[in-house]
N, C-alpha and C positions, 0 to 999 in steps of 0.2 A: 531045354539050352540045347540039347543037339537037333530036334525038327531045326530051331532058328538057324543056327550050321548048319543045314543040308538047304533049309528057301537061300541063304548066302553062297554058297556054292552053285545051286540050278541057275542065279538069276546071274552070279560073276562070270560063270564057266561058260551054260548054252545059251545064256539070253543076249551078253554083253550090258550086262545093264549091274554095276555094283548097285547095293541098297544100302545105306552106314546105318538103320538102328540090326540089324540082324546081331552084326562086330557088339554093340551095346551094349547090347540082353545078351552075346552069349555074356562076355563081362563081367554086368553085374548080376548075375546068377551065380556064374562058379564064387564071385565071393559071395554074394550069400549063404551060398551055399556049405565053402570054409570055416567063413563068419560061425554062423547058428552048426553047424557044424564042431566046432571049437568048444563051444557051449556047451554043449554033453560031454566031453574025451578028456581039458581040460578043466584036470582039480586049482580049485581061487586059493592056494596055499601059490600056484608056480604062475597065474593073471599074471600079464604087464598093467601097472594100472595110471595116472600119469593124479597123483595127488598131493600135487607139493605145494595148488594154494590150501588143500584139509588139510593138510601135514602141519602150515602156518598159522594156520585157522587157530585162535583161545575157544574152550570148551561152549562158551556158550555161541560163537561164533559157529561151530559141528552144529552144535544141538540146529540150528533154526536152517543150517545149510542142509539139515537130513529135516525135517518137515515140510521147508519146500522143496525133495524129491518128491518124499513120500504123498503130496500133494498132487507133483504131477503125470508121477503114477496111477494114482488114486481117478486123477481127470478122467482119461479116455474108459477105465470101465461105467465111471459115475453116470456120464454121458449116454453112454450104452442101454444102465439100467432102464430107459424104460423103453424101448423098444423089446432087451430080454422077456421084460412082463408081457409085451405086446404080443408078443408071439406065443407066450406062453400059455394066453388066454386060448391065443385063436386057437391051438393045436389041443385045447379040454372040451373045445363042442360050441 
């Protein structure tokens, strides 16, 4: 983030050629750092959640929503499992 900030200053004031991607990269990086840091610092009871749909749903619907979310969470891991297995075999010899 700091490097993108410095690149932005150099291009804007030394070369008179402002580039936009450095500003966007700085903002996106800052947001990720704040949100990722909050994930480790904020207690679960202090989190703000928007669960209007989940709270209004019945028990069976909540279970279905939970199962769907579980499948979405497992999807990337299951997709990467063959790659991890190949990497393990490469390191074995």
